[in-house]
N, C-alpha and C positions, 0 to 999 in steps of 0.2 A: 642199354645205355638210353634209348630212345624214351621210356618211364621213367628214365629219370630229369631226363630234358623238358616230358610233358608235366610231371609235377613242377617244378624249376617255372616254369613255362606259366602251369595255373597260379601257382603261390604267384607269382608276380602279377597276375591279374585280379587275382582277388586280393593283394595289398594296394593294388593300383584302385581297386574299387573302393577298399575302403580310404583310400587316402583321400576320393573323390567324394566320398559319403561325408567324410570327418569336414572336407574344407566346405560342399555345401553347407554342412551345420553351422560353421563356426559364419559364413556369411550371412544365415538366416539369425541368426544372435548378432551380430554385430549391423546388423539391418534393426531389429527389436532395439540393440542401445538405442541406437541413432533416434529413432523414433522416439523414446520416450524421453531423452535429449530433447530432442524439437519439443513434446508434450512439458517439459522441466520450465525450456527455455520460456517458451510463451505463459507459462503458470506465475514465472519471476518476470515478467512485464505485467497481467493485469496487476499481480500483487502492489509492484509502484506505482503502478497507474491509481489504485485502489488508498493506498497510503498518500501519496500528495494529492486527492481530494480528501481525507482526514484530515492531513495538515491543512488545507486551505479552508477545510469548516472552523477548525479550531481557532485561527488566525483571526478567521471573522467573527467566532465569539470574545475570543478577546478584544477584540478591534472593539466593537459591539457595546462590550463590559466595562471598556476602558470609558468607551462614549457617553452611558448609562451614568458613570463613576461620576464625570466631568459636569453632567445633567443636574446630577443632584448636587452636587459642587454649588451650582448657579441659584440652584431654586433654593439651599439653604443658603445662599447670598440675600438671594431676593426677598425671601423672611424674614431673615434680619432685618432688613430694609425698610421694610412692609409695617415691622412690630414698630421701629426708630419712629417711619413718618406716621404712624398713628400715636404715636405717645408723643410727639408731637404737634399732631390734629388734634389727640383732646388737649393739650395745654390751652393751644389756640381756643379753643372752642369756651374751654375754664374761664380766661378772661371777656370772655364780650358775657358769659351770668354772671361775673361780677361786677 
C-alpha cells in the first residue's frame, strides 16, 4: 500500500511540477504579448505623428497653391490694366504727332 501512496505522491508532485511549468510558460507568453502590444501602441503613436506632419505639409502646399493662384489672378489683372494704359498712352502720344 505504501507503494501506491508513493506512486500517487510522485504522480501528484509530477503534475504539480507540470502545472508550474505550464504557468511559467503562460506567464512568459503573456509578458511577450504585453511587450508586443506596447511596441504596437508606440508604433501607432509614431505613425499618427507622421500622418499629422504629412497632413500639415499638404495643407501648407494647398495654402501656397491658393496664394499663388490669387497672385496669378492679380498679375493677370495688372497685365490687362497695363495693356489698357499702354493703349491710352499710345493714343495720347499719337495726338501730339498730329
